[in-house]
DSSP file (Angstrom, degrees, kcal/mol; ACC not computed):
  #  RESIDUE AA STRUCTURE BP1 BP2  ACC     N-H-->O    O-->H-N    N-H-->O    O-->H-N    TCO  KAPPA ALPHA  PHI   PSI    X-CA   Y-CA   Z-CA
    1    1 A M              0   0    0      0, 0.0     4,-0.1     0, 0.0     2,-0.0   0.000 360.0 360.0 360.0 137.7  -16.2   -1.5   -2.0
    2    2 A S        -     0   0    0      2,-0.2     3,-0.0     1,-0.1    86,-0.0  -0.254 360.0-109.5 -77.1 171.2  -15.0   -0.2   -5.3
    3    3 A D  S    S+     0   0    0      1,-0.2     2,-1.6    84,-0.1    -1,-0.1   0.714 106.3  79.5 -71.4 -20.2  -12.4   -1.9   -7.4
    4    4 A A        +     0   0    0      2,-0.0    84,-3.4     0, 0.0     2,-0.3  -0.587  64.5 155.3 -90.6  75.8   -9.9    0.9   -6.5
    5    5 A R  E     -A   87   0A   0     -2,-1.6     2,-0.4    82,-0.2    82,-0.2  -0.803  30.6-146.8-105.8 149.2   -8.9   -0.3   -3.1
    6    6 A I  E     -A   86   0A   0     80,-3.2    80,-1.8    -2,-0.3     2,-0.5  -0.943  15.8-125.7-118.9 129.6   -5.6    0.7   -1.5
    7    7 A L  E     +A   85   0A   0     -2,-0.4    78,-0.2    78,-0.2     3,-0.1  -0.639  33.8 170.3 -74.1 120.0   -3.6   -1.5    0.8
    8    8 A M  E     -     0   0A   0     76,-3.2    18,-3.1    -2,-0.5    19,-0.4   0.682  56.3 -23.7-105.3 -24.4   -3.0    0.5    4.0
    9    9 A G  E     -AB  84  25A   0     75,-1.4    75,-3.2    16,-0.3     2,-0.4  -0.989  50.1-124.9-174.7 173.3   -1.6   -2.0    6.4
   10   10 A V  E     -AB  83  24A   0     14,-2.3    14,-3.1    -2,-0.3     2,-0.4  -0.999  24.3-123.9-137.4 136.9   -1.1   -5.6    7.4
   11   11 A L  E     - B   0  23A   0     71,-2.7    70,-2.7    -2,-0.4    71,-0.3  -0.664  34.7-170.3 -79.9 134.5   -1.9   -7.3   10.7
   12   12 A G  E     -     0   0A   0     10,-3.8    70,-0.2    -2,-0.4    67,-0.1   0.074  36.9 -32.3-102.7-147.2    1.2   -9.1   12.1
   13   13 A R  E    S-     0   0A   0      1,-0.1     9,-2.8     8,-0.1    -1,-0.3  -0.299  71.3 -91.3 -73.8 157.9    1.8  -11.5   14.9
   14   14 A P  E     - B   0  21A   0      0, 0.0     2,-0.5     0, 0.0     7,-0.3  -0.274  30.5-144.8 -64.6 155.1   -0.2  -11.4   18.2
   15   15 A H  E   > - B   0  20A   0      5,-2.9     5,-0.5    42,-0.1     3,-0.4  -0.936  62.2 -34.0-124.7 105.0    1.1   -9.3   21.1
   16   16 A G  T   5S-     0   0    0     -2,-0.5     3,-0.2     1,-0.2    56,-0.0  -0.390  87.5 -67.4  80.8-161.1    0.4  -10.9   24.4
   17   17 A V  T   5S+     0   0    0      1,-0.1    56,-1.0    -2,-0.1    57,-0.2   0.361 111.3  78.0-113.5   2.5   -2.7  -13.0   25.3
   18   18 A R  T   5S-     0   0    0     -3,-0.4    54,-0.2    54,-0.3    -1,-0.1   0.134 112.2 -91.5-105.2  20.2   -5.5  -10.4   25.2
   19   19 A G  T   5S+     0   0    0      1,-0.3    40,-0.4    52,-0.2    53,-0.2   0.458  76.1 144.2  90.5   0.0   -6.0  -10.2   21.4
   20   20 A L  E   < -B   15   0A   0     -5,-0.5    -5,-2.9    38,-0.1     2,-0.3  -0.420  30.1-162.7 -70.3 151.1   -3.6   -7.3   20.7
   21   21 A M  E     -BC  14  57A   0     36,-2.4    36,-3.8    -7,-0.3     2,-0.3  -0.978  23.2-115.0-137.1 148.6   -1.8   -7.5   17.4
   22   22 A H  E     - C   0  56A   0     -9,-2.8   -10,-3.8    -2,-0.3     2,-0.4  -0.611  36.4-161.0 -72.4 142.0    1.3   -6.0   15.8
   23   23 A A  E     -B   11   0A   0     32,-2.3     2,-0.6    -2,-0.3   -12,-0.2  -0.996  10.7-149.3-132.1 132.3    0.2   -3.9   12.8
   24   24 A H  E     -B   10   0A   0    -14,-3.1   -14,-2.3    -2,-0.4     2,-0.3  -0.890  18.9-153.4-102.7 123.7    2.4   -2.8    9.9
   25   25 A S  E     -B    9   0A   0     -2,-0.6   -16,-0.3   -16,-0.2     6,-0.1  -0.758  21.0-167.8-100.3 140.5    1.3    0.6    8.4
   26   26 A Y        +     0   0    0    -18,-3.1   -17,-0.1    -2,-0.3     2,-0.1   0.207  57.1 112.6-103.8  12.1    1.9    1.8    4.9
   27   27 A T  S    S-     0   0    0    -19,-0.4     6,-0.1     3,-0.1    -2,-0.1  -0.449  83.1-110.5 -80.1 158.7    0.9    5.3    5.7
   28   28 A A  S    S+     0   0    0      1,-0.3    -1,-0.1    -2,-0.1     3,-0.1   0.915 117.0  33.3 -55.6 -46.5    3.5    8.2    5.6
   29   29 A D  S >  S-     0   0    0      1,-0.1     3,-2.9    -3,-0.0     4,-0.3  -0.946  83.5-149.3-109.0 108.6    3.2    8.4    9.3
   30   30 A P  G >  S+     0   0    0      0, 0.0     3,-1.5     0, 0.0     4,-0.3   0.780  94.4  64.6 -49.8 -32.0    2.5    4.9   10.7
   31   31 A A  G 3  S+     0   0    0      1,-0.3     3,-0.5     2,-0.1     4,-0.2   0.723  91.9  66.0 -65.9 -20.0    0.5    6.3   13.6
   32   32 A D  G X> S+     0   0    0     -3,-2.9     3,-1.5     1,-0.2     4,-0.6   0.619  73.3  93.0 -77.5 -12.2   -2.1    7.6   11.1
   33   33 A L  G X4 S+     0   0    0     -3,-1.5     3,-1.8    -4,-0.3     4,-0.4   0.888  80.3  55.1 -50.6 -47.5   -3.2    4.1   10.0
   34   34 A A  G >4 S+     0   0    0     -3,-0.5     3,-0.8     1,-0.3    15,-0.3   0.764  97.9  65.1 -60.6 -25.6   -6.0    3.9   12.6
   35   35 A E  G <4 S+     0   0    0     -3,-1.5    -1,-0.3     1,-0.2    -2,-0.2   0.689  94.3  60.6 -70.6 -18.7   -7.5    7.1   11.2
   36   36 A Y  G << S+     0   0    0     -3,-1.8    -1,-0.2    -4,-0.6    -2,-0.2   0.639  92.3 144.2 -86.8 -15.1   -8.2    5.6    7.8
   37   37 A G    <   +     0   0    0     -3,-0.8     2,-0.2    -4,-0.4    11,-0.1  -0.022  29.6  84.3 -64.3 172.1  -10.6    2.8    8.9
   38   38 A P        -     0   0    0      0, 0.0     2,-0.2     0, 0.0    10,-0.2   0.436  69.4-165.8 -73.4 152.9  -12.9    1.0    8.7
   39   39 A F  E     -D   47   0A   0      8,-3.2     8,-2.4    -2,-0.2     2,-0.4  -0.639  13.3-145.0-104.3 162.4  -10.8   -1.4    6.6
   40   40 A V  E     -DE  46  85A   0     45,-2.0    45,-2.4     6,-0.2     6,-0.2  -0.980  14.2-149.7-125.0 141.0  -11.9   -4.3    4.5
   41   41 A D    >   -     0   0    0      4,-2.2     3,-1.6    -2,-0.4    43,-0.1  -0.379  38.8 -87.2-100.2-175.1   -9.8   -7.5    4.1
   42   42 A D  T 3  S+     0   0    0     41,-0.3    42,-0.1     1,-0.3    -1,-0.0   0.703 127.6  52.3 -66.6 -19.3   -9.5   -9.9    1.2
   43   43 A R  T 3  S-     0   0    0      2,-0.1    -1,-0.3     0, 0.0    -3,-0.0   0.409 119.8-106.2 -95.7   0.2  -12.5  -11.8    2.4
   44   44 A G  S <  S+     0   0    0     -3,-1.6     2,-0.1     1,-0.3    -2,-0.1   0.491  72.0 142.7  89.7   2.2  -14.7   -8.8    2.6
   45   45 A R        -     0   0    0      1,-0.0    -4,-2.2    18,-0.0     2,-0.4  -0.481  46.0-130.2 -76.2 150.3  -14.7   -8.6    6.4
   46   46 A R  E     -DF  40  62A   0     16,-0.6    16,-2.5    -6,-0.2     2,-0.3  -0.847  27.3-177.6-107.7 140.2  -14.6   -5.1    8.0
   47   47 A W  E     -DF  39  61A   0     -8,-2.4    -8,-3.2    -2,-0.4     2,-0.3  -0.933  15.8-168.4-135.4 152.8  -12.1   -4.0   10.6
   48   48 A R  E     - F   0  60A   0     12,-2.3    12,-2.7    -2,-0.3     2,-0.3  -0.985  14.2-168.8-135.2 146.2  -11.3   -1.0   12.8
   49   49 A L  E     - F   0  59A   0     -2,-0.3     2,-0.3   -15,-0.3    10,-0.2  -0.962  10.6-169.8-135.4 156.7   -8.2   -0.6   14.9
   50   50 A S  E     - F   0  58A   0      8,-1.9     8,-3.2    -2,-0.3     2,-0.4  -0.973  34.7-102.1-138.1 152.9   -6.8    1.7   17.6
   51   51 A W  E     + F   0  57A   0     -2,-0.3     6,-0.3     6,-0.2     3,-0.1  -0.619  28.3 178.1 -84.3 130.3   -3.3    1.9   18.9
   52   52 A A  E    S-     0   0A   0      4,-3.0     2,-0.3     1,-0.4     5,-0.2   0.762  78.9 -27.6 -89.7 -36.3   -2.5    0.3   22.3
   53   53 A S  E >  S- F   0  56A   0      3,-1.7     3,-2.1     0, 0.0    -1,-0.4  -0.908 103.0 -40.4-162.4-179.9    1.1    1.3   21.9
   54   54 A A  T 3  S-     0   0    0      1,-0.3     3,-0.1    -2,-0.3   -23,-0.0  -0.344 129.3  -8.0 -57.9 115.0    3.6    2.0   19.1
   55   55 A G  T 3  S+     0   0    0     -2,-0.2   -32,-2.3     1,-0.2     2,-0.5   0.435 113.2 104.4  79.3  -0.3    2.9   -0.7   16.4
   56   56 A V  E <   -CF  22  53A   0     -3,-2.1    -4,-3.0   -34,-0.2    -3,-1.7  -0.965  52.5-168.4-119.6 125.9    0.5   -2.7   18.6
   57   57 A A  E     -CF  21  51A   0    -36,-3.8   -36,-2.4    -2,-0.5     2,-0.5  -0.817  27.6-133.5-118.7 150.6   -3.2   -2.4   17.9
   58   58 A R  E     - F   0  50A   0     -8,-3.2    -8,-1.9    -2,-0.3     2,-0.4  -0.862  35.8-156.7 -87.9 132.7   -6.5   -3.3   19.4
   59   59 A V  E     - F   0  49A   0     -2,-0.5    11,-2.4   -40,-0.4     2,-0.4  -0.948  15.1-178.7-121.7 132.1   -8.5   -4.9   16.6
   60   60 A V  E     -GF  69  48A   0    -12,-2.7   -12,-2.3    -2,-0.4     2,-0.4  -0.982  20.0-138.2-127.3 144.0  -12.3   -5.1   16.3
   61   61 A E  E     -GF  68  47A   0      7,-2.8     7,-3.2    -2,-0.4     2,-0.7  -0.812  16.8-136.9 -94.5 139.0  -14.4   -6.7   13.5
   62   62 A L  E     +GF  67  46A   0    -16,-2.5   -16,-0.6    -2,-0.4     2,-0.5  -0.877  30.0 171.5 -98.5 113.7  -17.5   -4.8   12.4
   63   63 A V  E >   -G   66   0A   0      3,-2.7     3,-2.1    -2,-0.7    -2,-0.0  -0.973  68.6 -23.4-128.7 117.8  -20.4   -7.2   12.0
   64   64 A D  T 3  S-     0   0    0     -2,-0.5    -1,-0.1     1,-0.3     3,-0.1   0.873 127.2 -49.7  49.5  43.5  -23.9   -5.9   11.3
   65   65 A G  T 3  S+     0   0    0      1,-0.3     2,-0.3     0, 0.0    -1,-0.3   0.466 117.3 113.5  79.9   1.8  -23.1   -2.5   12.9
   66   66 A R  E <   -G   63   0A   0     -3,-2.1    -3,-2.7     2,-0.0     2,-0.6  -0.800  63.9-131.4-105.8 148.5  -21.6   -4.1   16.0
   67   67 A E  E     -G   62   0A   0     -2,-0.3     2,-0.7    -5,-0.2    -5,-0.2  -0.884  18.7-168.8 -98.2 122.0  -17.9   -4.1   17.1
   68   68 A I  E     -G   61   0A   0     -7,-3.2    -7,-2.8    -2,-0.6     2,-0.1  -0.929  15.3-149.5-113.2 109.3  -16.6   -7.5   18.1
   69   69 A A  E     -G   60   0A   0     -2,-0.7     2,-0.4    -9,-0.2    -9,-0.2  -0.448  17.0-116.0 -79.1 145.9  -13.2   -7.1   19.7
   70   70 A L        +     0   0    0    -11,-2.4   -11,-0.2   -51,-0.2    -1,-0.1  -0.691  38.4 172.9 -72.6 130.6  -10.4   -9.6   19.6
   71   71 A T        +     0   0    0     -2,-0.4     2,-0.3     1,-0.1   -52,-0.2   0.454  50.7  41.4-124.3  -3.3  -10.0  -10.8   23.2
   72   72 A D  S  > S-     0   0    0    -54,-0.2     4,-1.7   -53,-0.2   -54,-0.3  -0.969  75.8-113.7-146.5 163.3   -7.5  -13.6   23.0
   73   73 A R  H  > S+     0   0    0    -56,-1.0     4,-2.8    -2,-0.3     5,-0.2   0.850 111.0  59.7 -63.2 -38.9   -4.3  -14.8   21.4
   74   74 A D  H  > S+     0   0    0      1,-0.2     4,-1.1     2,-0.2    -1,-0.2   0.912 107.1  46.2 -59.6 -43.8   -6.0  -17.6   19.5
   75   75 A A  H  4 S+     0   0    0      1,-0.2     4,-0.4    -3,-0.2     3,-0.4   0.905 112.7  50.9 -64.9 -40.8   -8.3  -15.2   17.7
   76   76 A A  H >< S+     0   0    0     -4,-1.7     3,-1.8     1,-0.2     4,-0.3   0.904 103.4  58.5 -64.1 -41.5   -5.4  -12.9   16.9
   77   77 A E  H >< S+     0   0    0     -4,-2.8     3,-1.1     1,-0.3    -1,-0.2   0.822  98.6  60.0 -59.4 -30.8   -3.3  -15.8   15.5
   78   78 A K  T 3< S+     0   0    0     -4,-1.1    -1,-0.3    -3,-0.4    -2,-0.2   0.643 103.8  51.9 -71.3 -13.5   -6.0  -16.5   12.9
   79   79 A L  T X  S+     0   0    0     -3,-1.8     3,-2.1    -4,-0.4    -1,-0.2   0.378  73.7 134.3-104.8   3.7   -5.6  -12.9   11.5
   80   80 A V  T <  S+     0   0    0     -3,-1.1   -68,-0.2    -4,-0.3   -67,-0.1  -0.312  78.7  14.1 -55.8 135.1   -1.8  -12.9   11.0
   81   81 A N  T 3  S+     0   0    0    -70,-2.7     2,-0.4     1,-0.3    -1,-0.3   0.610  85.3 156.4  71.6  16.7   -1.0  -11.4    7.6
   82   82 A T    <   -     0   0    0     -3,-2.1   -71,-2.7   -71,-0.3     2,-0.3  -0.615  37.8-136.5 -72.4 126.0   -4.6  -10.0    7.1
   83   83 A R  E     -A   10   0A   0     -2,-0.4     2,-0.5   -73,-0.2   -41,-0.3  -0.686  10.7-147.3 -87.8 136.6   -4.3   -7.2    4.6
   84   84 A L  E     -A    9   0A   0    -75,-3.2   -76,-3.2    -2,-0.3   -75,-1.4  -0.915  21.0-179.8-112.2 120.8   -6.3   -4.0    5.4
   85   85 A Y  E     -AE   7  40A   0    -45,-2.4   -45,-2.0    -2,-0.5     2,-0.3  -0.815  13.3-166.6-118.6 154.9   -7.6   -2.0    2.5
   86   86 A V  E     -A    6   0A   0    -80,-1.8   -80,-3.2    -2,-0.3     2,-0.1  -0.937  38.0 -92.9-130.3 159.9   -9.6    1.2    2.1
   87   87 A D  E >   -A    5   0A   0     -2,-0.3     3,-2.1   -82,-0.2     4,-0.4  -0.467  35.0-121.6 -67.8 143.4  -11.4    2.6   -1.0
   88   88 A R  G >  S+     0   0    0    -84,-3.4     3,-1.6     1,-0.3    -1,-0.1   0.842 111.2  61.8 -54.7 -36.8   -9.2    5.0   -3.0
   89   89 A D  G 3  S+     0   0    0      1,-0.3    -1,-0.3   -85,-0.3     4,-0.1   0.554  90.9  68.0 -74.7  -4.5  -11.8    7.7   -2.6
   90   90 A Q  G <  S+     0   0    0     -3,-2.1    -1,-0.3     2,-0.1    -2,-0.2   0.623  85.7  88.3 -81.4 -14.6  -11.3    7.6    1.2
   91   91 A L  S <  S-     0   0    0     -3,-1.6     3,-0.1    -4,-0.4   -55,-0.0  -0.549  89.0-102.4 -86.5 149.5   -7.8    9.0    0.8
   92   92 A P        -     0   0    0      0, 0.0    -1,-0.1     0, 0.0    -2,-0.1  -0.299  44.1 -95.4 -66.4 154.4   -7.0   12.7    0.7
   93   93 A A        -     0   0    0      1,-0.1     2,-0.2    -4,-0.1     6,-0.1  -0.341  42.2-121.4 -65.7 151.5   -6.4   14.3   -2.6
   94   94 A T        -     0   0    0      4,-0.1    -1,-0.1     1,-0.1     2,-0.0  -0.565  21.1-110.0 -93.4 159.2   -2.7   14.7   -3.6
   95   95 A D    >   -     0   0    0     -2,-0.2     3,-1.7     1,-0.1    -1,-0.1  -0.230  46.6 -86.2 -76.7 176.9   -0.9   17.9   -4.4
   96   96 A E  T 3  S+     0   0    0      1,-0.3    -2,-0.1    -2,-0.0    -1,-0.1   0.869 128.1  33.9 -56.2 -44.2    0.2   18.6   -8.0
   97   97 A D  T 3  S+     0   0    0      2,-0.0     2,-0.3     0, 0.0    -1,-0.3   0.031 107.9  86.3-104.7  27.6    3.6   16.8   -7.8
   98   98 A E    <   +     0   0    0     -3,-1.7     2,-0.3     2,-0.0    -4,-0.1  -0.880  45.7 158.9-123.3 157.0    2.3   14.0   -5.5
   99   99 A F        -     0   0    0     -2,-0.3     2,-0.3    -6,-0.1    -4,-0.1  -0.968  41.7 -98.9-165.1 163.8    0.6   10.7   -6.1
  100  100 A Y    >   -     0   0    0     -2,-0.3     3,-1.8     1,-0.1     4,-0.4  -0.720  34.3-122.3 -89.0 143.9   -0.1    7.3   -4.5
  101  101 A L  G >> S+     0   0    0     -2,-0.3     3,-1.8     1,-0.3     4,-0.5   0.845 112.3  62.9 -56.1 -34.2    2.2    4.5   -5.7
  102  102 A T  G >4 S+     0   0    0      1,-0.3     3,-0.8     2,-0.2    -1,-0.3   0.788  91.3  67.2 -61.8 -26.3   -0.8    2.6   -6.8
  103  103 A D  G <4 S+     0   0    0     -3,-1.8    -1,-0.3     1,-0.2    -2,-0.2   0.695  91.9  62.5 -67.0 -17.8   -1.5    5.4   -9.3
  104  104 A L  G X4 S+     0   0    0     -3,-1.8     3,-2.1    -4,-0.4    16,-0.3   0.761  76.7 103.2 -79.3 -25.4    1.6    4.4  -11.2
  105  105 A V  T << S+     0   0    0     -3,-0.8    16,-0.2    -4,-0.5     3,-0.1  -0.384  88.1  19.0 -62.7 128.8    0.4    0.9  -12.1
  106  106 A G  T 3  S+     0   0    0     14,-2.9    -1,-0.3     1,-0.3    15,-0.1   0.231  90.4 132.7  96.5 -12.9   -0.7    0.8  -15.7
  107  107 A L    <   -     0   0    0     -3,-2.1    13,-2.5    13,-0.1    -1,-0.3  -0.427  62.4-111.3 -71.2 147.0    1.2    4.0  -16.8
  108  108 A E  E     -Hi 119 155B   0     46,-2.6    48,-2.8    11,-0.2     2,-0.6  -0.617  26.3-139.5 -76.9 134.8    3.2    3.8  -20.0
  109  109 A A  E     -Hi 118 156B   0      9,-3.5     8,-3.3    -2,-0.3     9,-0.7  -0.875  15.8-162.6 -99.0 120.7    7.0    4.0  -19.4
  110  110 A I  E     -Hi 116 157B   0     46,-2.9    48,-3.3    -2,-0.6     6,-0.2  -0.909  10.3-174.5-107.6 127.4    8.8    6.1  -22.0
  111  111 A G    >   -     0   0    0      4,-3.5     3,-1.6    -2,-0.5     4,-0.2  -0.106  44.1 -29.3-101.4-160.0   12.6    5.7  -22.3
  112  112 A D  G >  S+     0   0    0      1,-0.3     3,-1.4     2,-0.2    -1,-0.3  -0.224 128.8  11.9 -55.0 139.2   15.3    7.5  -24.3
  113  113 A G  G 3  S-     0   0    0      1,-0.3    -1,-0.3    -3,-0.1    -2,-0.0   0.665 129.1 -70.1  68.1  16.4   14.2    9.0  -27.6
  114  114 A G  G <  S+     0   0    0     -3,-1.6     2,-0.3     1,-0.2    -1,-0.3   0.638  86.1 156.8  77.7  13.3   10.5    8.5  -26.7
  115  115 A V    <   -     0   0    0     -3,-1.4    -4,-3.5    -4,-0.2     2,-0.4  -0.563  44.3-121.6 -77.1 131.1   10.7    4.7  -27.0
  116  116 A S  E     -H  110   0B   0     -2,-0.3    -6,-0.2    -6,-0.2     3,-0.1  -0.587  23.4-172.9 -74.5 129.2    8.0    2.8  -25.1
  117  117 A L  E     -     0   0B   0     -8,-3.3     2,-0.3     1,-0.4    20,-0.2   0.477  51.2-100.6 -95.3  -6.8    9.5    0.4  -22.5
  118  118 A G  E     -H  109   0B   0     -9,-0.7    -9,-3.5    17,-0.1    -1,-0.4  -0.826  52.0 -49.7 118.8-160.7    6.0   -1.0  -21.7
  119  119 A R  E     -H  108   0B   0     -2,-0.3     2,-0.7   -11,-0.3    16,-0.6  -0.820  54.1 -98.5-115.0 154.4    3.7   -0.4  -18.8
  120  120 A V  E     -K  134   0C   0    -13,-2.5   -14,-2.9   -16,-0.3    14,-0.2  -0.616  38.3-178.1 -70.3 113.5    4.2   -0.3  -15.1
  121  121 A N  E     -     0   0C   0     12,-3.2     2,-0.3    -2,-0.7    -1,-0.2   0.838  61.6 -14.0 -82.6 -36.2    3.0   -3.8  -14.0
  122  122 A A  E     -K  133   0C   0     11,-1.1    11,-2.9   -18,-0.1     2,-0.5  -0.985  53.6-128.4-161.8 160.4    3.6   -3.3  -10.3
  123  123 A V  E     -K  132   0C   0     -2,-0.3     2,-0.4     9,-0.2     9,-0.2  -0.990  28.4-164.3-116.9 124.7    5.3   -1.2   -7.7
  124  124 A H  E     +K  131   0C   0      7,-2.8     7,-2.7    -2,-0.5     2,-0.3  -0.881  13.1 177.5-111.0 141.6    7.5   -3.1   -5.2
  125  125 A D  E     +K  130   0C   0     -2,-0.4     5,-0.2     5,-0.2    -2,-0.0  -0.840   9.2 168.9-144.8 106.8    8.7   -1.8   -1.9
  126  126 A Y  S    S-     0   0    0      3,-0.6     4,-0.1    -2,-0.3    -1,-0.1   0.137  72.2 -80.9-103.1  17.9   10.8   -4.1    0.3
  127  127 A G  S    S+     0   0    0      2,-0.1     3,-0.1     0, 0.0    -2,-0.0   0.159 119.5  79.3 109.6 -19.1   11.9   -1.5    2.7
  128  128 A A  S    S-     0   0    0      1,-0.4     2,-0.1     0, 0.0    -3,-0.0   0.229 112.0 -63.9-104.2  14.2   14.8    0.1    0.9
  129  129 A G        -     0   0    0      2,-0.0    -3,-0.6    11,-0.0    -1,-0.4  -0.255  64.8 -68.7 117.4 153.1   12.7    2.3   -1.4
  130  130 A A  E     -K  125   0C   0     11,-0.3    11,-2.9    -5,-0.2     2,-0.3  -0.372  41.2-167.6 -76.1 151.8   10.1    1.6   -4.1
  131  131 A S  E     -KL 124 140C   0     -7,-2.7    -7,-2.8     9,-0.3     2,-0.5  -0.981  16.7-129.3-135.6 150.8   10.9    0.1   -7.5
  132  132 A L  E     -KL 123 139C   0      7,-3.3     7,-2.3    -2,-0.3     2,-0.7  -0.848  10.1-145.2-103.4 131.7    8.8   -0.1  -10.6
  133  133 A E  E     +KL 122 138C   0    -11,-2.9   -12,-3.2    -2,-0.5   -11,-1.1  -0.868  21.9 173.9 -96.0 115.8    8.3   -3.3  -12.5
  134  134 A I  E >   -KL 120 137C   0      3,-3.3     3,-2.4    -2,-0.7     2,-0.2  -0.910  66.7 -59.8-123.8  98.0    8.1   -2.6  -16.3
  135  135 A G  T 3  S-     0   0    0    -16,-0.6   -14,-0.1    -2,-0.5   -17,-0.1  -0.477 119.9 -20.1  58.3-126.5    8.0   -6.0  -18.0
  136  136 A A  T 3  S+     0   0    0     -2,-0.2     2,-0.4    -3,-0.1    -1,-0.3   0.469 121.4  99.6 -86.8  -2.4   11.2   -7.7  -17.0
  137  137 A L  E <   -L  134   0C   0     -3,-2.4    -3,-3.3   -20,-0.2     2,-0.5  -0.703  54.7-163.7 -91.6 131.9   12.8   -4.3  -16.1
  138  138 A L  E     -L  133   0C   0     -2,-0.4    -5,-0.2    -5,-0.2    -2,-0.0  -0.973  11.9-175.0-112.3 123.9   13.0   -3.2  -12.5
  139  139 A V  E     -L  132   0C   0     -7,-2.3    -7,-3.3    -2,-0.5     2,-0.1  -0.964  28.3-116.2-121.5 132.3   13.7    0.5  -12.1
  140  140 A P  E     -L  131   0C   0      0, 0.0     2,-1.8     0, 0.0    -9,-0.3  -0.428  27.5-125.3 -63.2 137.2   14.3    2.3   -8.8
  141  141 A F        +     0   0    0    -11,-2.9     2,-0.3    -2,-0.1   -11,-0.3  -0.579  64.0 127.7 -88.6  80.2   11.6    4.8   -8.1
  142  142 A T  S  > S-     0   0    0     -2,-1.8     4,-2.7   -13,-0.1   -13,-0.0  -0.835  74.0-109.9-124.9 164.0   13.8    7.9   -7.6
  143  143 A R  T  4 S+     0   0    0     -2,-0.3    -1,-0.1     1,-0.2    -2,-0.0   0.834 119.1  54.9 -65.0 -31.5   13.7   11.3   -9.3
  144  144 A A  T  4 S+     0   0    0      1,-0.2    -1,-0.2     2,-0.1    -3,-0.1   0.903 116.9  34.1 -68.0 -41.3   17.0   10.4  -11.1
  145  145 A A  T  4 S+     0   0    0      1,-0.3    14,-3.1    -5,-0.1    -2,-0.2   0.762 132.9  29.7 -86.9 -25.9   15.6    7.1  -12.6
  146  146 A V  S  < S+     0   0    0     -4,-2.7    -1,-0.3    12,-0.2    12,-0.2  -0.714  71.2 169.2-131.9  80.3   12.0    8.4  -13.1
  147  147 A P        +     0   0    0      0, 0.0     2,-0.4     0, 0.0    11,-0.1   0.693  63.8  33.5 -70.7 -19.3   12.4   12.1  -13.7
  148  148 A H  E     -J  157   0B   0      9,-0.8     9,-2.8     2,-0.0     2,-0.5  -0.985  55.0-174.0-145.5 132.0    8.8   12.8  -14.7
  149  149 A V  E     -J  156   0B   0     -2,-0.4     2,-0.5     7,-0.2     7,-0.2  -0.990   4.8-177.8-121.2 123.6    5.4   11.4  -13.8
  150  150 A D  E  >> +J  155   0B   0      5,-2.8     5,-2.1    -2,-0.5     4,-1.1  -0.813   5.5 174.8-124.3  90.1    2.4   12.6  -15.8
  151  151 A L  T  45S+     0   0    0     -2,-0.5     3,-0.4     1,-0.2    -1,-0.2   0.891  79.8  56.0 -61.9 -39.7   -0.7   11.0  -14.4
  152  152 A A  T  45S+     0   0    0      1,-0.3    -1,-0.2     2,-0.1    -2,-0.0   0.873 113.5  40.4 -63.0 -36.4   -3.1   13.0  -16.6
  153  153 A A  T  45S-     0   0    0     -3,-0.2    -1,-0.3     2,-0.2    -2,-0.2   0.580 110.7-123.5 -87.8 -10.4   -1.2   11.7  -19.8
  154  154 A G  T  <5S+     0   0    0     -4,-1.1   -46,-2.6    -3,-0.4     2,-0.3   0.853  71.4 100.2  74.0  35.9   -0.9    8.2  -18.4
  155  155 A R  E   < -iJ 108 150B   0     -5,-2.1    -5,-2.8   -48,-0.3     2,-0.3  -0.987  51.3-154.5-150.7 160.6    2.9    8.0  -18.7
  156  156 A I  E     -iJ 109 149B   0    -48,-2.8   -46,-2.9    -2,-0.3     2,-0.5  -0.944  22.8-126.4-128.2 153.1    6.2    8.3  -16.9
  157  157 A T  E     -iJ 110 148B   0     -9,-2.8    -9,-0.8    -2,-0.3     2,-0.5  -0.885  27.2-159.5 -98.8 131.5    9.7    9.1  -18.2
  158  158 A V        +     0   0    0    -48,-3.3   -12,-0.2    -2,-0.5   -46,-0.1  -0.952  23.1 171.2-119.0 127.2   12.3    6.5  -17.3
  159  159 A A        -     0   0    0    -14,-3.1     3,-0.1    -2,-0.5   -13,-0.1  -0.717  26.4-158.2-126.8  77.6   16.0    7.1  -17.3
  160  160 A P        -     0   0    0      0, 0.0     6,-0.1     0, 0.0   -21,-0.1  -0.181  26.7 -96.2 -62.8 151.4   17.3    3.9  -15.7
  161  161 A P    >   -     0   0    0      0, 0.0     3,-2.0     0, 0.0   -16,-0.0  -0.190  38.7-104.2 -59.6 159.1   20.8    3.9  -14.1
  162  162 A A  T 3  S+     0   0    0      1,-0.3     0, 0.0    -3,-0.1     0, 0.0   0.780 120.8  63.1 -57.3 -28.0   23.6    2.7  -16.2
  163  163 A E  T 3  S+     0   0    0      2,-0.1     2,-0.6     1,-0.0    -1,-0.3   0.712  91.4  77.5 -71.2 -19.0   23.7   -0.6  -14.3
  164  164 A V  S <  S-     0   0    0     -3,-2.0     2,-0.7   -27,-0.0   -27,-0.0  -0.818  72.2-152.3 -96.8 124.2   20.1   -1.4  -15.5
  165  165 A V        -     0   0    0     -2,-0.6    -3,-0.1     2,-0.0    -2,-0.1  -0.856  12.0-143.8 -97.8 114.0   19.9   -2.6  -19.1
  166  166 A A              0   0    0     -2,-0.7   -49,-0.0     1,-0.1   -55,-0.0  -0.503 360.0 360.0 -75.5 143.9   16.6   -1.7  -20.7
  167  167 A P              0   0    0      0, 0.0    -1,-0.1     0, 0.0    -2,-0.0   0.495 360.0 360.0 -66.2 360.0   15.2   -4.4  -23.1
């Protein structure tokens, strides 16, 4: 696996007693998550999943070319909060004005008058929309607050809302 891996989803709590698990998808359409596998977790294990119903997945581990299915609740409980990654190059190319949120990490943030505010340390999304962490500054990732993203130049333009005080 390359260093450029993308978090695509997380395994949640077990569903029933036959090894099914809730799965949280970070794809634009949650139903597309299964199409991106196989996945790799933080321990280097490989996984594939298929949907049993909306948000509930059948999970198999890939070991030496064999698929080993989860078949009971105890096995599923051991995988709660397992993060599922794919290599960046497995994802489709983006259009001109599109990008993956992970592509923003490391970009220089330019504020009013061309002043550098620092670099994007992380992108957070707790369900109400993404925000960019730039040093101690958190900026909502909206077109109003981040009017321009230039991946080729390695920078973004930041116009934080009046409520946000830039350092």
